[in-house]
Residue, then its C-alpha position, 0 to 999 in steps of 0.5 A: m446348199k446353193p440354188p440351182d441358178e446360182p453361178m459356183v464359185g470354186q476355191g480361190e476364185s473371185l468370190l467378191a469383185v469391186d470395179n471402179v467404186s466411188l463414194a462421195f459425201g457432198g464434196v469429199k470422195a470417200i472412196n475414189d475409183i477403187s478396184f479389187d477382188i476377194r478370193r474364196g477362202e482367203i483372209r483379205a486385209i484392207i488397210g490404211p491410215n484414219g480416214a483412208g476409207k476402209t470403213s466405207m468400203l465395207n459399207v459399200i460391200n455390205g449395201f449400207y452405202h450405195p456407191q455413185e460409180g462402179q459396182i460390186t460382183f458377189k458370187g457372180r452376180t453384179r450389182s450397183k445397189m444392195k440393201p444390208y438384209e440382202a446382203a445378210s441373206q446372200g451370205i455377207a455377215r459383218t462386225f463393227q468398229n464399235v460394238a453393236l450388241f443388245r446390251g441387256m440380252t444375254t451372249l446366248d440370246n445375242i448370238m441367237s439373234g444372228r439365226t433370224l434369217k435361218m428361221r422359216s416358221h410362220f411368225f404365229f408359230h414362234l409367237f406361241h412357241a408351237g408346231p414347226a417353230r419349237s423344232e426349228e428353235l431347238e435346231n438353231r440353239q444346237f448350232v448356236e451352242h456349237i459357236i459358244d463352244f468354238l469360241e470358248i464362252e460357255h462361262i458367259r452364255k447366260t450373262p448379259v453382254g453389257r456387263l462383259p469386258y469389252g474383249l469378250q463383248k467383241r467375241v459375241e459380236l463375232g458369234r452373232a456374225l458367225a450364227m449367219e453362216p456367212e460365205l463372206l465375213l467382214l471384221d472391222e477393226p476386230m481387235a481395236g481396244m484390246n490388249l495383247e492377250e485379248k488379241e492373241d485369242m481374237s487372232r486364233f479365232v479368225i484363223d480358225v473361222n477361216q480354216q475350220f469353217g471355210t469362211t472367206i474374211a475381209l478384215i480391217e485392222h490398224d495392228m500391222g503385225v496382226v495384219m501381216d500374220l493373218s492376211d493372204r493379201v492386203v489392199v492399202l487405201d489412202y485419202g480413198k485411193k488404193i495405193a497397194d495391193d499385193v501379198p503382205d511381204i511386198v506391201q509392207k516394203d512399198q514406199d507409198v505404204i510406208d509414206a502414208y503411215l509415216g504421214v509423209p505430205h502428198d505433192 
């Protein structure tokens, strides 16, 4: 349930808006005056050549970077700065280009770590696994087991993730993000390094997360076939600037986009 003072965002309305955001590291502008929005319930792709500013944009959205100019509006509330834990508590979860898991922990425990923000009992009770913490952990465990079933990883639930192949590690990382019950899920190259079969599986899970859970998704992905198949709208970045923003069929025919991916020199 939403807090009573929190603005409601309806299906198809803007869940998150990026307004004139710029981010620089020293003299290098990673993001230059970019604006776009993400509508509730859609899969929104952010694409572009290497170094275009895609991951920097996700880092701005979830509060890891603070832009020098512009602002982010999420669920009707505008901010210029936010800490990652604040973004997480408000309903933004993400995965990373490089898998960021606790390698010595099992699949189950890694996904359970995504439930930390849902724990309400005092630390004392969790320390001794007593009182309200016991029933709370059982409820969270049941939720995590549902995610494990959904992602079809029951056979590795007790396996340390450091022993898993890369494709399964990416699936576990997705599970940990889903354990946070996000309204907005940021996926940073979820299919990087995967073979064709693994990509097909991950694509199916992305669609199911969007349709069955109702989760809004922002997706960075280099495989254009995947992007065009999955996304409702696509924003294209190049050298930190936005060069296109439309539905997939139109974006893939845009000459500026074609030139950017072919490496055509800029005037």
